[in-house]
N, CA, C and O atoms as CSV, one atom per row, in Angstrom:
chain,resi,resn,atom,element,x,y,z
A,1,UNK,N,N,8.994,-22.124,19.925
A,1,UNK,CA,C,7.712,-21.508,19.723
A,1,UNK,C,C,7.886,-20.006,19.505
A,1,UNK,O,O,8.627,-19.350,20.238
A,2,UNK,N,N,7.216,-19.476,18.516
A,2,UNK,CA,C,7.319,-18.062,18.193
A,2,UNK,C,C,6.206,-17.303,18.898
A,2,UNK,O,O,5.026,-17.636,18.789
A,3,UNK,N,N,6.623,-16.269,19.625
A,3,UNK,CA,C,5.633,-15.439,20.313
A,3,UNK,C,C,5.179,-14.330,19.388
A,3,UNK,O,O,5.997,-13.699,18.718
A,4,UNK,N,N,3.902,-14.093,19.349
A,4,UNK,CA,C,3.374,-13.010,18.536
A,4,UNK,C,C,3.308,-11.743,19.364
A,4,UNK,O,O,3.111,-11.778,20.578
A,5,UNK,N,N,3.478,-10.619,18.677
A,5,UNK,CA,C,3.356,-9.336,19.352
A,5,UNK,C,C,1.886,-9.083,19.680
A,5,UNK,O,O,1.005,-9.426,18.893
A,6,UNK,N,N,1.625,-8.493,20.826
A,6,UNK,CA,C,0.226,-8.172,21.123
A,6,UNK,C,C,-0.278,-7.090,20.176
A,6,UNK,O,O,0.431,-6.127,19.881
A,7,UNK,N,N,-1.500,-7.259,19.708
A,7,UNK,CA,C,-2.077,-6.298,18.777
A,7,UNK,C,C,-2.578,-5.089,19.548
A,7,UNK,O,O,-3.236,-5.211,20.581
A,8,UNK,N,N,-2.250,-3.922,19.019
A,8,UNK,CA,C,-2.699,-2.683,19.632
A,8,UNK,C,C,-4.010,-2.298,18.956
A,8,UNK,O,O,-4.053,-2.063,17.748
A,9,UNK,N,N,-5.050,-2.239,19.731
A,9,UNK,CA,C,-6.354,-1.900,19.195
A,9,UNK,C,C,-6.606,-0.438,19.482
A,9,UNK,O,O,-6.710,-0.028,20.639
A,10,UNK,N,N,-6.704,0.340,18.434
A,10,UNK,CA,C,-6.964,1.767,18.569
A,10,UNK,C,C,-8.322,2.091,17.989
A,10,UNK,O,O,-9.092,1.194,17.648
A,11,UNK,N,N,-8.608,3.346,17.879
A,11,UNK,CA,C,-9.875,3.734,17.287
A,11,UNK,C,C,-9.618,4.435,15.967
A,11,UNK,O,O,-8.596,5.100,15.799
A,12,UNK,N,N,-10.531,4.290,15.043
A,12,UNK,CA,C,-10.408,4.895,13.718
A,12,UNK,C,C,-10.898,6.325,13.782
A,12,UNK,O,O,-12.039,6.588,14.159
A,13,UNK,N,N,-10.025,7.247,13.410
A,13,UNK,CA,C,-10.433,8.650,13.355
A,13,UNK,C,C,-11.286,8.841,12.113
A,13,UNK,O,O,-11.017,8.254,11.066
A,14,UNK,N,N,-12.296,9.652,12.237
A,14,UNK,CA,C,-13.140,9.906,11.078
A,14,UNK,C,C,-12.849,11.297,10.522
A,14,UNK,O,O,-12.404,12.189,11.243
A,15,UNK,N,N,-13.103,11.460,9.252
A,15,UNK,CA,C,-12.802,12.702,8.552
A,15,UNK,C,C,-13.740,13.810,9.028
A,15,UNK,O,O,-14.960,13.651,9.014
A,16,UNK,N,N,-13.166,14.913,9.443
A,16,UNK,CA,C,-13.943,16.055,9.935
A,16,UNK,C,C,-14.714,16.699,8.790
A,16,UNK,O,O,-15.836,17.170,8.976
A,17,UNK,N,N,-14.111,16.718,7.606
A,17,UNK,CA,C,-14.719,17.384,6.469
A,17,UNK,C,C,-15.883,16.595,5.886
A,17,UNK,O,O,-16.779,17.178,5.275
A,18,UNK,N,N,-15.884,15.269,6.066
A,18,UNK,CA,C,-17.018,14.457,5.614
A,18,UNK,C,C,-18.208,14.628,6.552
A,18,UNK,O,O,-19.357,14.579,6.113
A,19,UNK,N,N,-17.940,14.826,7.833
A,19,UNK,CA,C,-19.020,15.000,8.808
A,19,UNK,C,C,-19.725,16.337,8.622
A,19,UNK,O,O,-20.954,16.407,8.596
A,20,UNK,N,N,-18.938,17.387,8.495
A,20,UNK,CA,C,-19.491,18.737,8.379
A,20,UNK,C,C,-19.391,19.204,6.937
A,20,UNK,O,O,-18.499,18.781,6.202
A,21,UNK,N,N,-20.277,20.051,6.547
A,21,UNK,CA,C,-20.329,20.519,5.164
A,21,UNK,C,C,-19.597,21.847,4.983
A,21,UNK,O,O,-20.195,22.817,4.516
A,22,UNK,N,N,-18.318,21.908,5.344
A,22,UNK,CA,C,-17.537,23.097,5.048
A,22,UNK,C,C,-16.337,22.695,4.207
A,22,UNK,O,O,-15.895,21.546,4.238
A,23,UNK,N,N,-15.826,23.638,3.469
A,23,UNK,CA,C,-14.800,23.360,2.483
A,23,UNK,C,C,-13.449,23.899,2.939
A,23,UNK,O,O,-13.379,24.862,3.702
A,24,UNK,N,N,-12.392,23.276,2.469
A,24,UNK,CA,C,-11.033,23.720,2.761
A,24,UNK,C,C,-10.693,24.843,1.791
A,24,UNK,O,O,-10.964,24.746,0.594
A,25,UNK,N,N,-10.096,25.911,2.320
A,25,UNK,CA,C,-9.722,27.033,1.479
A,25,UNK,C,C,-8.338,27.514,1.907
A,25,UNK,O,O,-8.005,27.491,3.092
A,26,UNK,N,N,-7.541,27.946,0.946
A,26,UNK,CA,C,-6.179,28.393,1.259
A,26,UNK,C,C,-6.168,29.675,2.080
A,26,UNK,O,O,-5.154,30.000,2.697
A,27,UNK,N,N,-7.273,30.404,2.099
A,27,UNK,CA,C,-7.347,31.653,2.857
A,27,UNK,C,C,-7.571,31.412,4.345
A,27,UNK,O,O,-7.301,32.294,5.161
A,28,UNK,N,N,-8.056,30.240,4.705
A,28,UNK,CA,C,-8.344,29.898,6.098
A,28,UNK,C,C,-7.067,29.339,6.747
A,28,UNK,O,O,-6.860,28.126,6.785
A,29,UNK,N,N,-6.232,30.224,7.248
A,29,UNK,CA,C,-4.919,29.845,7.793
A,29,UNK,C,C,-5.054,29.050,9.090
A,29,UNK,O,O,-4.251,28.152,9.344
A,30,UNK,N,N,-6.043,29.359,9.906
A,30,UNK,CA,C,-6.239,28.631,11.167
A,30,UNK,C,C,-6.508,27.150,10.906
A,30,UNK,O,O,-5.981,26.283,11.603
A,31,UNK,N,N,-7.321,26.871,9.910
A,31,UNK,CA,C,-7.654,25.492,9.571
A,31,UNK,C,C,-6.455,24.777,8.967
A,31,UNK,O,O,-6.166,23.635,9.322
A,32,UNK,N,N,-5.764,25.441,8.063
A,32,UNK,CA,C,-4.609,24.837,7.392
A,32,UNK,C,C,-3.484,24.539,8.383
A,32,UNK,O,O,-2.810,23.515,8.269
A,33,UNK,N,N,-3.283,25.426,9.348
A,33,UNK,CA,C,-2.168,25.250,10.283
A,33,UNK,C,C,-2.349,24.030,11.188
A,33,UNK,O,O,-1.367,23.540,11.745
A,34,UNK,N,N,-3.563,23.533,11.347
A,34,UNK,CA,C,-3.795,22.316,12.143
A,34,UNK,C,C,-3.226,21.078,11.470
A,34,UNK,O,O,-2.929,20.088,12.139
A,35,UNK,N,N,-3.072,21.126,10.149
A,35,UNK,CA,C,-2.622,19.964,9.388
A,35,UNK,C,C,-1.175,20.083,8.943
A,35,UNK,O,O,-0.754,19.399,8.010
A,36,UNK,N,N,-0.401,20.955,9.611
A,36,UNK,CA,C,1.025,21.108,9.343
A,36,UNK,C,C,1.772,20.853,10.647
A,36,UNK,O,O,1.373,21.345,11.702
A,37,UNK,N,N,2.857,20.082,10.574
A,37,UNK,CA,C,3.622,19.757,11.771
A,37,UNK,C,C,4.431,20.957,12.239
A,37,UNK,O,O,4.446,21.999,11.584
A,38,UNK,N,N,5.094,20.809,13.362
A,38,UNK,CA,C,5.907,21.899,13.909
A,38,UNK,C,C,7.128,22.188,13.032
A,38,UNK,O,O,7.693,23.280,13.094
A,39,UNK,N,N,7.533,21.211,12.218
A,39,UNK,CA,C,8.655,21.404,11.303
A,39,UNK,C,C,8.211,21.927,9.941
A,39,UNK,O,O,9.050,22.193,9.080
A,40,UNK,N,N,6.907,22.076,9.735
A,40,UNK,CA,C,6.401,22.634,8.487
A,40,UNK,C,C,5.955,21.607,7.477
A,40,UNK,O,O,5.644,21.962,6.340
A,41,UNK,N,N,5.912,20.331,7.858
A,41,UNK,CA,C,5.496,19.277,6.926
A,41,UNK,C,C,3.992,19.033,7.045
A,41,UNK,O,O,3.396,19.254,8.099
A,42,UNK,N,N,3.397,18.578,5.957
A,42,UNK,CA,C,1.976,18.258,5.948
A,42,UNK,C,C,1.782,16.937,6.689
A,42,UNK,O,O,2.473,15.957,6.410
A,43,UNK,N,N,0.837,16.912,7.636
A,43,UNK,CA,C,0.574,15.695,8.399
A,43,UNK,C,C,-0.058,14.627,7.518
A,43,UNK,O,O,-0.815,14.943,6.600
A,44,UNK,N,N,0.245,13.383,7.789
A,44,UNK,CA,C,-0.278,12.285,6.994
A,44,UNK,C,C,-1.731,11.988,7.345
A,44,UNK,O,O,-2.252,12.455,8.358
A,45,UNK,N,N,-2.362,11.211,6.495
A,45,UNK,CA,C,-3.753,10.810,6.724
A,45,UNK,C,C,-3.898,10.017,8.013
A,45,UNK,O,O,-4.880,10.160,8.742
A,46,UNK,N,N,-2.915,9.189,8.278
A,46,UNK,CA,C,-2.962,8.335,9.463
A,46,UNK,C,C,-3.014,9.169,10.737
A,46,UNK,O,O,-3.696,8.804,11.694
A,47,UNK,N,N,-2.303,10.274,10.749
A,47,UNK,CA,C,-2.256,11.133,11.932
A,47,UNK,C,C,-3.435,12.096,11.970
A,47,UNK,O,O,-4.048,12.287,13.020
A,48,UNK,N,N,-3.757,12.703,10.828
A,48,UNK,CA,C,-4.822,13.706,10.805
A,48,UNK,C,C,-6.207,13.088,10.848
A,48,UNK,O,O,-7.139,13.702,11.366
A,49,UNK,N,N,-6.363,11.872,10.307
A,49,UNK,CA,C,-7.654,11.191,10.338
A,49,UNK,C,C,-8.576,11.574,9.202
A,49,UNK,O,O,-9.779,11.325,9.285
A,50,UNK,N,N,-8.057,12.167,8.149
A,50,UNK,CA,C,-8.883,12.565,7.020
A,50,UNK,C,C,-9.008,11.439,6.005
A,50,UNK,O,O,-8.190,10.520,5.970
A,51,UNK,N,N,-10.050,11.526,5.178
A,51,UNK,CA,C,-10.186,10.579,4.077
A,51,UNK,C,C,-9.231,11.009,2.959
A,51,UNK,O,O,-8.683,12.110,3.002
A,52,UNK,N,N,-9.036,10.154,1.972
A,52,UNK,CA,C,-8.071,10.418,0.901
A,52,UNK,C,C,-8.450,11.659,0.099
A,52,UNK,O,O,-7.586,12.460,-0.257
A,53,UNK,N,N,-9.720,11.813,-0.180
A,53,UNK,CA,C,-10.199,12.948,-0.978
A,53,UNK,C,C,-9.868,14.276,-0.301
A,53,UNK,O,O,-9.339,15.188,-0.937
A,54,UNK,N,N,-10.179,14.381,0.984
A,54,UNK,CA,C,-9.960,15.636,1.696
A,54,UNK,C,C,-8.486,15.844,2.045
A,54,UNK,O,O,-8.041,16.986,2.163
A,55,UNK,N,N,-7.730,14.775,2.210
A,55,UNK,CA,C,-6.294,14.909,2.466
A,55,UNK,C,C,-5.597,15.512,1.250
A,55,UNK,O,O,-4.722,16.364,1.399
A,56,UNK,N,N,-5.978,15.077,0.049
A,56,UNK,CA,C,-5.411,15.657,-1.171
A,56,UNK,C,C,-5.776,17.131,-1.279
A,56,UNK,O,O,-4.947,17.956,-1.664
A,57,UNK,N,N,-7.009,17.457,-0.942
A,57,UNK,CA,C,-7.483,18.847,-1.004
A,57,UNK,C,C,-6.705,19.724,-0.017
A,57,UNK,O,O,-6.303,20.836,-0.360
A,58,UNK,N,N,-6.493,19.229,1.200
A,58,UNK,CA,C,-5.741,19.978,2.211
A,58,UNK,C,C,-4.306,20.219,1.745
A,58,UNK,O,O,-3.796,21.335,1.854
A,59,UNK,N,N,-3.651,19.172,1.223
A,59,UNK,CA,C,-2.271,19.303,0.760
A,59,UNK,C,C,-2.171,20.329,-0.370
A,59,UNK,O,O,-1.232,21.123,-0.413
A,60,UNK,N,N,-3.137,20.309,-1.277
A,60,UNK,CA,C,-3.141,21.253,-2.397
A,60,UNK,C,C,-3.319,22.686,-1.903
A,60,UNK,O,O,-2.641,23.596,-2.379
A,61,UNK,N,N,-4.228,22.888,-0.952
A,61,UNK,CA,C,-4.487,24.233,-0.427
A,61,UNK,C,C,-3.296,24.759,0.377
A,61,UNK,O,O,-3.020,25.958,0.350
A,62,UNK,N,N,-2.594,23.888,1.084
A,62,UNK,CA,C,-1.385,24.295,1.818
A,62,UNK,C,C,-0.317,24.765,0.839
A,62,UNK,O,O,0.347,25.776,1.066
A,63,UNK,N,N,-0.159,24.018,-0.257
A,63,UNK,CA,C,0.844,24.384,-1.263
A,63,UNK,C,C,0.508,25.706,-1.934
A,63,UNK,O,O,1.400,26.503,-2.223
A,64,UNK,N,N,-0.780,25.942,-2.186
A,64,UNK,CA,C,-1.200,27.220,-2.778
A,64,UNK,C,C,-0.917,28.367,-1.811
A,64,UNK,O,O,-0.413,29.412,-2.220
A,65,UNK,N,N,-1.240,28.175,-0.522
A,65,UNK,CA,C,-1.014,29.219,0.482
A,65,UNK,C,C,0.472,29.518,0.633
A,65,UNK,O,O,0.852,30.671,0.836
A,66,UNK,N,N,1.309,28.503,0.539
A,66,UNK,CA,C,2.758,28.716,0.610
A,66,UNK,C,C,3.242,29.503,-0.600
A,66,UNK,O,O,4.050,30.421,-0.459
A,67,UNK,N,N,2.761,29.155,-1.778
A,67,UNK,CA,C,3.174,29.826,-3.007
A,67,UNK,C,C,2.786,31.301,-2.998
A,67,UNK,O,O,3.529,32.141,-3.505
A,68,UNK,N,N,1.626,31.622,-2.426
A,68,UNK,CA,C,1.149,32.997,-2.360
A,68,UNK,C,C,1.700,33.760,-1.152
A,68,UNK,O,O,1.309,34.902,-0.914
A,69,UNK,N,N,2.589,33.150,-0.403
A,69,UNK,CA,C,3.233,33.735,0.789
A,69,UNK,C,C,2.238,34.063,1.904
A,69,UNK,O,O,2.478,34.965,2.706
A,70,UNK,N,N,1.149,33.348,1.953
A,70,UNK,CA,C,0.199,33.501,3.052
A,70,UNK,C,C,0.630,32.621,4.221
A,70,UNK,O,O,0.420,32.963,5.385
A,71,UNK,N,N,1.233,31.489,3.892
A,71,UNK,CA,C,1.655,30.504,4.885
A,71,UNK,C,C,3.134,30.206,4.660
A,71,UNK,O,O,3.549,30.045,3.513
A,72,UNK,N,N,3.951,30.125,5.730
A,72,UNK,CA,C,5.397,29.942,5.533
A,72,UNK,C,C,5.765,28.500,5.129
A,72,UNK,O,O,5.080,27.547,5.501
A,73,UNK,N,N,6.842,28.365,4.374
A,73,UNK,CA,C,7.365,27.049,4.032
A,73,UNK,C,C,7.990,26.391,5.248
A,73,UNK,O,O,7.787,25.203,5.499
A,74,UNK,N,N,8.759,27.179,6.008
A,74,UNK,CA,C,9.466,26.677,7.189
A,74,UNK,C,C,8.980,27.442,8.408
A,74,UNK,O,O,8.967,28.672,8.424
A,75,UNK,N,N,8.581,26.697,9.424
A,75,UNK,CA,C,8.123,27.324,10.669
A,75,UNK,C,C,9.327,27.437,11.595
A,75,UNK,O,O,10.017,26.449,11.848
A,76,UNK,N,N,9.577,28.635,12.096
A,76,UNK,CA,C,10.741,28.839,12.959
A,76,UNK,C,C,10.346,28.765,14.414
A,76,UNK,O,O,11.195,28.913,15.293
């Protein structure tokens, strides 16, 4: 008989940007830094809880901020 793994029931995170009517901007470093890991990588949708539309927007704004030297590529 094959035993099944117990299912882990978690809660679905909802997108913060869909709830509130504010926009992501590359100039807002405090907001952008919440979606970057300690190693400098962009957090995934699964971890951040954003919808696909806003996750793409966040990733694009992080890349723009890095290119303009507002936000570092590597966090030391």
